N, C-alpha and C positions, 0 to 999 in steps of 0.2 A: 261638057258644056252644061250650064245650069240655067234654070228659070228662076228668077228672083223678083222680089218686090222692093221697090225703093219708096220709103215714106218720108215726106217732107213736113217739117213742123214749123209752126208759127210764121215768122217773116218769110221763110223760104217758100212755103206753100202759097202765101199771099202774093209774093213777087211773081211766081210762076203761074199761078191760077189753078193748080192741081195739088192734091195732097198725097196721091199714090200713083206710082208708075210701075208697070210690069216690064221686065226685060227678059228676053229669051236668048238662049245660046251665048251666055257670057261665061268667061272662065275665072276672071279675077275682079276684085273690087275696082281696080283702075279702069277696067273695061266699062263698068257701069258709070263711073264718074265721067269718063270720056264721052260716052253716048249722051249722058245727061247734059253735059256742058255744050256739046255740039248742037243740041236742040234748044236748050233753054239758057245758054250762057249769056246771051244779050240781055235777058230779063233779070238775071241774078248776079251777074259778075260783080257789081258794086259791093254786095253784102257777102260774097263768097270768096273772091280773089283779091289780094292786095295789089299795090302798084308794081311790085316786083314779079307779079304773075304767080305768086305762091298762095296756097290755101290760107285764108284768114285764120289767125290763132283762136278766134272765138267759135269757129265751126266745129261741132261735135259730129263725128261719124261713127255710128255703131253698127256692128255686124252681129246679128242675133243677140243684141244687148251688150256686146263687148266693144270697147273702144278700139278702133282700128290701129291706134298707135301701139297697143299692147298685143297686137296680132302681127301680121306681116305687112302692115301698112297697106299701100295700094297693090301690093303683090299677094294679098290675102286671097287664097283660092276659095271659090264659092261652090255650093252644091244646091241641088233643087230644093226650093222652098225657103232658102235663106231670106231673111229680112234685113234690109239696110235702112237705117234711119239717119237723116241729116237734120240737125237741130242746132239752135244756139245753145249756149250753156244753160242748164236748168239750175236755178238757185231758189232759195226760199227756206222757210223754216216753220 
């Protein structure tokens, strides 16, 4: 079991009212997302989950700077000190 930090960027932190949440005794990324949605889902659901109940395609989830889609998605195993970031896409130039 791991102790991790979840960081919320821009609209997500505004919707929820916090920019950082610490989770203890989690094993996988999916555990963190479940805990987060159980507590904050009513505040963030519109910008986070689509009408079919799936994660919106514009949501970026990083584990230690790596996109979760290129890891083991929600089954990505976590270790102490891991940082998870939820963000809208970052663009610019």
